N, C-alpha and C positions, 0 to 999 in steps of 0.2 A: 713480594718485591723481587726476589731472585728470579722467579719464573718470568715476570714481566721484563726484567733486564735481559734475560736470555732471548725472549721473543724479539726485543728491539734490536739486538745485536746479531741475530742469525742472518745468514745470507739467504737470498731468495732461492727457492727450490724450483728447478725446471725439469719437467718430465718430457722426454722425446719419445714419440711413438712412430714406428714405421722405419723404412730403409732410407737413412739420410746419406748413404754412400752413393746413391745414384747421381749422375752428373747434374740433373736439373735441381737437385737439392744442395749442391755444393755451397752456394752462398749462405744457406741457412745453417749448415754445419759450421762454416767459418765464423758466422756471427756468434754462435754459441761458444765456440772454442775461444774466440777473442775476449769473452767475458772473464776467462781465467778464474782466479780465486774469488771473483765477485759473485759467483753463483755456484750452487751445488746442483750437479746435473746427473740425471738418471736416464737410461735409454733402454727401451724395450721394442722389439720388432713388431709385436702384435698385442692387441688388448687382452688376448688370452694369456699373456705372460705377466699379467699384473698381480697375480695372486701372491707373489712373494714380497710385495711392497707393504709397508706398514700403512696405517690409516692417516698419516700426516698428509694434509692436502698440499699438492703442489701449488706454487704461486702462478706458474705459467705451464700450460700443457701445449706443446708444439707437435702437431700431427703431420707427418710427411706422407701424403697419400699419392701413390704412384699410379694406381689404376682404379676404375670404378668398382664399388662393392668390396674394396679391400678391407673395409671395416663395416660390419653389419649394423643395421639400424638398431637391433636389440642391444648390441655391445655399446654403441655410441650413446643411446639413451641411458643405459645403465651407468656408464662412467660419468656422463654429465650430471646425473643425479648423485653419484658418489662424491664428486668434488664440485659442488655448486658455486663455491666462492673462487675457484680457480679461473684464471683468464685463459681461454682456449683460442688456438689459431690452427685451423686445418689448412695447411699449405699444400695445395693440390697441383699435380703435374699436368703436362700437356694432354694426356689421355683422359683427364677428368674435367676438361673445360666445360662440357655441357651438363655435368651432373646437377648443377643448380637448377636446371630446367626440368629434368626428368627423374631426379632422385632427391627426395626430401630428407635424406639421411642426416646431413649436417645443416644446422640453421644458417641462414644467410650471413648473420652477424659474426659467424665463426670462420667461414670460408674465405680464403684469399689465395690468389695465384702464387705459386712458388717463385715465379720470376719477378714478382712485385712484393714479396713478403717482408723484406727488410724494414720498410716503413712501418708496417703493422707491428713487427717485433720490437722496434725501437719505441713505439708508442706503449705497448704492453709493459716494457721494461720501465719506462718513465712512470707508469702507474704504480707498479709494485715498489719502486724506489722513492715514491712520494714526490716526484718532479711534476707529475700531471695528475689532475683530479677528474679528467674527462674520460668517462667510461663508455664502452660500446656494449649495450645490452644484447643478450642472446636473441632477443626478439626484434633486433634492429632491421630496418628495411635496407634495400640496396642503396638508396640515396644516403641514408645515415652511415652505412659502412663506407661509402665512397668519400663522404665528407670527413669521416674519422681518419682515413688513411692519408688525406691531404693536409691534415693539421700538422704543422711542423713541430717536432720535438727534438731535443738533443740526441745525437747518436749515443747508443749504449756505451760504446768504448771509443777511444781515440786510437785508431790504428797507426802503424808506422807511416803509411801513405798519407794519412790525414796530418800527422805531425810534420811531414816533409813539405806540406803545402801551406804552412802557416805564413810563409812570406808572400803569398799571392792572395790579394783581396779583390773583390768585385764592387765596382761603383756603378749602380744602375737604378733608375726610377721604376724599372719593370720587375716586379717580384718574381714572375715566372722565369724571365731571362736570368735574373740573378741566381735563382735556385739551379737552373740548368747549367750555367757557367760554373757554379760551385761544384756541382757533381762532376762536370767535365774535368775540372782541375784535379779533383780527387782521383779520378780514373787515370789521368795522364801521369800525375805525380810531378813534383818540381825539384829539379836538381840545380837550378840557377841560384847564384848568390845574389843577395840584396833583395830589397822589397820590390814587388811587381804589382801594379794596379791595372786591372782590366777595366777600362773606362768606357761605358756605353754613352756615346755622345748624342744619341737620339733622345727626344725629337728636336731639342733646341741646340743646334750646332754652335751658334755664336756664343751662347752662355757657357757651353762645355769647353770651348777653346779658352775662355777667360779663366775658368776654374783650373784647367790643366796647367796653364801658364803660372798661376799662383802656386799651385801644388808643387810643381817642379822647382820653382824658385825657393821654396821653403823646405824641400826634402831632397837634399843633395844625395846623389847615388841611387835614388829610386827610379825605376823604369815605369813608364806609362805605355800601355798597349791600348790604343783607341779602337773601339769596335763600333761600326756603323752599318746600317742596313744598305745604304747606297753611297759608299765613299767615292764620289767623283774626284777627278784629279785636283780641282781647286780646293776641295775640302781636305784632301790628303796633304797638300802643300801647307795649308793653314795649320793643321793639327801638328805636323812635324815642326813647323816654325814655332809653335807654342811649347814644344818640348816633348811631344809624343815620340817614343822610340820607334813604334811601328803602328800601322793602321790595318785592321783586319775587317773583312766583310763578314757579316753575321751568317750568311748562307754557307760560308766556307770556314767558319771559325774552328770546327773540329780539326780539320787537317792543318790549318795555318798555325793554330796555337800550340800544337805538339812540339814543334821546333823552338818556338819562342819562349815557352816557360821551362824548357829543359836545356836551353842554351846558355852560354856565358854572357849573352847580352847583345849579340849582333842583331842588327835590324833585319826585318823580313823584307826581302826583295826591294 
């Protein structure tokens, strides 16, 4: 019983292989460091340096591959066999983009571009912490790996930037746009006081105007930033009359939202 209790309470073990101090691996290193005390982390530059590790299987192995053939097929096969229950992610850099076509060293289900690795790492973390039961087998196809990375799971940690954006929410019937705006908010960060709602008014403008009017009437102090694909002058006038603080064009949302969600509340233009 004591051994079982110890297993249930131990923090996940993460093993890092390769040079994570390279610029293209910065987001991966930051992701691991943000876990803090939630994980036990070990780092080795090469697979040849693993001899001093005990036989405890890591829960997650994150490989930072900076150039082709950095890790030999023999070493990779040996370590995959050594820890068959570990969840592996080979996060490859720009010089390794074509490896999947001409080098069969890493299985497709393990490889992921370093520039897009955070979604994969969040998913692996959700698995080892019991939040998700959806696994990606080593034998997975490209389509299965693509679908796995697109499955939304909670972030491993809530960073300071994420906490700062709690006052900004997105109202949209379009899941892809909703996810993109959420990521944009996180990147920009919010320093504005009070609640802000980014309201996608497409495709039913008239219904959105009614919803915004009701929302503003029942939420004193909240700001509504309306977002439309083609906000012609008549629509902009109607949205502001309904209580929208500002109206943003989707094509220019990135530049227009920067000032709006970091400002004290002044309308855009």
